[in-house]
C-alpha positions, -999 to 999 in steps of 0.1 A, spaced: 34 -108 196 47 -78 177 28 -68 145 41 -43 121 15 -27 98 26 -9 66 6 23 62 8 43 30 -2 79 24 -18 84 -10 -36 111 -29 -73 111 -21 -89 83 -41 -118 105 -51 -97 136 -59 -76 145 -90 -45 125 -96 -18 140 -118 18 135 -128 44 161 -127 55 163 -163 90 174 -154 99 147 -129 75 119 -140 64 115 -104 29 117 -89 19 153 -80 10 147 -44 -1 183 -40 -29 180 -65 -53 165 -39 -57 158 -2 -34 131 12 -51 103 31 -43 68 44 -48 43 17 -79 23 23 -61 -10 20 -37 2 47 -66 9 70 -80 -26 65 -45 -40 73 -44 -20 105 -80 -31 114 -69 -68 111 -39 -62 134 -60 -42 160 -88 -68 160 -63 -95 168 -48 -73 195 -82 -66 210 -87 -104 215 -51 -112 225 -36 -93 254 1 -85 251 0 -79 214 20 -49 202 9 -31 170 31 -6 154 26 12 121 54 19 96 53 44 68 77 57 42 66 92 34 75 129 33 79 150 64 43 163 60 28 128 66 26 133 104 -11 139 104 -17 106 85 5 87 110 -14 102 139 -46 90 125 -33 55 125 -22 59 161 -57 73 169 -73 42 155 -54 22 181 -18 15 170 6 16 199 35 32 182 47 44 148 79 45 127 81 72 100 109 68 75 115 102 58 144 112 37 147 136 6 168 109 -11 137 87 -12 118 110 -34 107 89 -64 120 57 -49 114 27 -70 101 -7 -56 135 -20 -49 147 9 -28 114 12 -11 114 -25 -1 150 -24 11 143 7 32 111 -8 47 129 -41 54 157 -23 72 133 -4 94 114 -36 102 146 -54 112 155 -25 134 124 -26 155 118 -64 153 86 -82 144 66 -114 145 42 -105 117 42 -79 90 7 -70 76 3 -49 44 -22 -44 16 -18 -63 -16 -16 -32 -38 -17 5 -32 -42 28 -50 -15 52 -63 14 30 -76 -4 -3 -79 29 -22 -80 18 -50 -58 53 -63 -53 63 -49 -20 50 -78 2 69 -105 -17 100 -83 -19 99 -77 19 96 -114 26 126 -121 5 147 -94 21 136 -104 56 141 -141 48 107 -151 60 77 -169 44 49 -148 30 11 -153 24 -1 -128 -1 -35 -116 -15 -55 -131 13 -93 -126 14 -95 -142 49 -70 -144 77 -65 -164 109 -36 -154 131 -24 -178 159 6 -177 183 30 -194 159 14 -192 124 -9 -174 101 -33 -189 76 -60 -178 52 -76 -181 18 -66 -167 -15 -89 -165 -45 -73 -180 -76 -87 -186 -112 -98 -221 -104 -113 -215 -70 -99 -207 -35 -65 -216 -23 -58 -223 14 -23 -211 25 -4 -210 58 30 -199 71 49 -201 103 58 -169 121 77 -147 116 61 -139 83 47 -113 59 11 -113 48 -9 -91 25 -47 -87 23 -73 -77 -2 -103 -55 1 -123 -85 12 -112 -79 47 -133 -57 70 -132 -19 68 -114 1 94 -128 15 127 -132 52 132 -109 69 157 -128 81 188 -120 111 209 -101 90 235 -80 75 207 -73 109 192 -61 123 225 -40 92 232 -24 94 198 -6 127 208 13 108 235 21 76 216 57 72 204 65 82 168 101 76 157 114 94 126 142 77 108 164 87 78 183 65 54 215 71 74 198 58 105 190 26 86 225 23 70 211 27 34 225 48 6 204 58 -24 225 55 -55 207 84 -73 187 107 -50 167 122 -79 154 90 -94 163 63 -69 173 31 -89 150 35 -118 151 62 -145 120 77 -160 127 82 -197 96 99 -209 63 111 -194 32 126 -210 -3 134 -200 -31 110 -209 -46 122 -242 -81 136 -240 -108 111 -248 -119 114 -284 -156 114 -294 -169 80 -304 -182 70 -338 -219 78 -342 -239 56 -365 -272 69 -378 -295 42 -391 -303 48 -428 -311 12 -435 -275 1 -433 -267 6 -396 -263 -32 -390 -237 -36 -417 -219 -4 -406 -218 -16 -370 -205 -50 -381 -178 -34 -402 -168 -12 -372 -165 -42 -349 -144 -61 -374 -122 -31 -381 -115 -27 -344 -110 -64 -338 -140 -65 -315 -157 -93 -333 
């Protein structure tokens, strides 16, 4: 079985996150770049299956700038057998549509039985890529899974819904996405770190995938306006002078909180 795991490089979750006010894009230089935690959990799911099933091939796929090599090598050090890095200046600021089309083209190029990804990234929080990939690849998808079982010809799992838990399944090939309910990732050991240097890492451009970005500066969506989040204003302070209850009630009604 061949499993493709989508890995995304994001600004450090615990660092500063800022927008470039000129381009409207995330300022990825404002903090350290790391593998998104949900991507690590996706990779752990694939590697755990590979550990128990000989002959399983795990490859990671990322769409990122040229500087993402260190992030990709970490995924290889964790145990992935190979990596595909899609990097092209025309992808700067790519919207969900162009991103999904590019990832789908790369996946078709290398072949797959199963694509595993996180349900939502911590930077963009779009949450649409898994379903868009399944549509473009013309395969079923099982998304937002909190538990997963992979077999030779199918994948199944549970998905929390408002009324309880939903059991879903799909025949392979398929796309699945997971939530943070799945186990955390293993740490790369010294052997894995050394082996990562020799594992294949293929770098692809849009021309390699036969894709043309209509507008290299803004992909297929246009940012009309962007502004910094306004500073948080001081709250209303109520000093009890015998009428605090009435004033609090008035505040709640005025702000439609009661």
